[in-house]
N, C-alpha and C positions, 0 to 999 in steps of 0.2 A: 834525305840529307839536305841541310840548308845551303842555299846559294849565297856566295860571298863575292862581291864585286868591288873593285877599287873606285874611289870617288870620281876619278877622271872619266870613267865610263858613263857617267850621268849626262854627258854632253849630248848623247843620242837619245832624246826623250821618247821618240816613237818606239825605238827598240826596247827601251827600259819598260815602257808601258806594256808592250806585248809580253815581255818576260815576266812582269809582275802578275799579269792576269793568267798566264799559262802555269806559273809556279804553284798557285793556290796556297802559298805560304809566304811569310815575310822574307824579304831579301835583305841581307846584311851588307852594309856599305862600310868599307874601310878607308881610313885616311892615314897615310904614312905607315901602313901595316897594322894599324890598331882599329878596333871597332869604333865607328863614329855615329852611325844612324841606321835605322831600319825603315824600309819602305814596303808598302803593301797596297793591294787594291782596296777600293772603297767597300766592296762586298765583304772582303775578309775583315776589314776594320770594323764594319757594322756587326758582323757575326761575333767577332771577338768581344766587342763592347756589350752585346746582349748576354753573352755567356758570363762575362765578368759581373754584370748586374744580377744575374741569377745566383751566382756563387755568393755574392755579397748578401742577397736576401736570405739565402740558406744559412749563412753564418749568423745573421741577426736572429733568425728563427731558432737556431740551435742555442744561442745565448738566452733567448726568452724561455725556452724549455728548461735549461739548466738552472735559471734563476726562479723558476716556478711561476712565471708570468704567462700562464696559459689558462684557457677556459674550456670546459667540456662543450662541444658543439650543440648537443641536444639541450643542455641547460640554457645556453645562450639563446638558442632559437625559441625555447619556451618563454624566456623572459621577454623577448621581443614580441611574441604573440600576445602575452598578457598586457604589455605596455600599449600596444596598438589595437588591442581587442580583436585579434584575428582568429 
């Protein structure tokens, strides 16, 4: 279950840092009862960004397959061998 804290709790930065690292998930910060921002550890941020990059690459690959922009691996390697006389 996600943690939600009011913005006034951000005053105690050491405690917030401990909370973020212990949670292993984003912490939602509210202002006047409404969602305002999300905080997370650097490790979680980097993992999330890597995962997003992978999903983006997969989406591009699927679009290439759908549009027919693919090559057979054996044929491509054969052409490279011929070109570079390997």
